[in-house]
C-alpha positions as a Markdown table, in Angstrom:
| # | Residue | x | y | z |
|---|---|---|---|---|
| 1 | Met | 0.6 | -2.5 | 17.5 |
| 2 | Thr | 4.1 | -2.7 | 16.2 |
| 3 | Tyr | 4.8 | -1.6 | 12.7 |
| 4 | Lys | 7.7 | -2.9 | 10.6 |
| 5 | Asn | 9.7 | -0.1 | 8.9 |
| 6 | Asp | 10.4 | -2.2 | 5.8 |
| 7 | Thr | 9.8 | -1.0 | 2.2 |
| 8 | Ser | 8.6 | -4.5 | 1.2 |
| 9 | Ile | 5.7 | -4.5 | 3.8 |
| 10 | Cys | 2.4 | -2.8 | 3.4 |
| 11 | Pro | 2.0 | -0.2 | 6.1 |
| 12 | Leu | -1.7 | -1.1 | 6.5 |
| 13 | Cys | -1.9 | -4.9 | 6.7 |
| 14 | Gln | 1.8 | -5.7 | 7.4 |
| 15 | Gln | 1.9 | -8.2 | 4.5 |
| 16 | Ser | 4.2 | -8.2 | 1.4 |
| 17 | Asn | 3.3 | -5.3 | -0.9 |
| 18 | Arg | 5.1 | -6.9 | -3.8 |
| 19 | Cys | 6.6 | -3.6 | -4.8 |
| 20 | Asp | 9.4 | -3.8 | -7.3 |
| 21 | Val | 9.9 | -0.1 | -7.9 |
| 22 | Lys | 13.7 | -0.5 | -8.3 |
| 23 | Ala | 13.3 | -3.0 | -11.2 |
| 24 | Ser | 14.3 | -1.8 | -14.6 |
| 25 | Thr | 10.7 | -2.4 | -15.8 |
| 26 | Gly | 9.2 | -0.5 | -12.9 |
| 27 | Cys | 6.4 | -1.8 | -10.7 |
| 28 | Trp | 2.6 | -2.2 | -10.7 |
| 29 | Cys | 2.5 | 0.5 | -8.0 |
| 30 | Leu | 3.7 | 3.2 | -10.4 |
| 31 | Asn | 0.5 | 2.8 | -12.4 |
| 32 | Thr | -2.0 | 2.4 | -9.6 |
| 33 | Gln | -4.0 | 5.1 | -7.9 |
| 34 | Val | -4.1 | 4.6 | -4.1 |
| 35 | Pro | -7.3 | 6.1 | -2.7 |
| 36 | Gln | -6.8 | 9.1 | -0.4 |
| 37 | Ala | -8.8 | 7.3 | 2.3 |
| 38 | Leu | -6.2 | 4.5 | 2.4 |
| 39 | Leu | -3.3 | 7.0 | 2.4 |
| 40 | Ala | -4.9 | 8.7 | 5.4 |
| 41 | Lys | -4.8 | 5.5 | 7.4 |
| 42 | Ile | -1.0 | 5.1 | 7.0 |
| 43 | Pro | 0.7 | 5.8 | 10.4 |
| 44 | Ala | 2.8 | 9.0 | 10.2 |
| 45 | His | 6.1 | 7.3 | 10.7 |
| 46 | Leu | 5.4 | 5.0 | 7.7 |
| 47 | Lys | 4.2 | 7.6 | 5.2 |
| 48 | Gly | 6.5 | 7.6 | 2.2 |
| 49 | Val | 8.3 | 4.5 | 3.4 |
| 50 | Ser | 6.5 | 1.7 | 1.6 |
| 51 | Cys | 3.6 | 1.1 | -0.8 |
| 52 | Val | 0.1 | 0.1 | 0.2 |
| 53 | Cys | -0.4 | -3.5 | -1.2 |
| 54 | Asn | -2.7 | -4.4 | -4.1 |
| 55 | Ala | -4.8 | -6.5 | -1.8 |
| 56 | Cys | -5.6 | -3.5 | 0.5 |
| 57 | Ile | -6.5 | -1.4 | -2.5 |
| 58 | Ala | -8.7 | -4.1 | -3.9 |
| 59 | Arg | -10.4 | -4.7 | -0.5 |
| 60 | Tyr | -11.1 | -0.9 | -0.2 |
| 61 | Gln | -12.6 | -0.8 | -3.7 |
| 62 | Arg | -14.8 | -3.8 | -3.0 |
| 63 | Gln | -16.0 | -2.2 | 0.2 |
| 64 | Gln | -16.8 | 1.1 | -1.6 |
| 65 | Ser | -18.8 | -0.7 | -4.3 |
| 66 | Leu | -21.0 | -2.2 | -1.6 |
| 67 | Lys | -22.0 | 1.2 | -0.3 |
């Protein structure tokens, strides 16, 4: 699998992460806790490059609530 090295792309699903951390008002990602299990799935070369998207976080939380 080829991964894009782009700060606007989620490192897990390769979709837009809608991060706007450089905005003067900040971004949703600054106030969101990303589960460690998701962080562990990020390929090494993409760690610290871009944010996990809100959709991946929500999907993970739904899956956890079904357990």
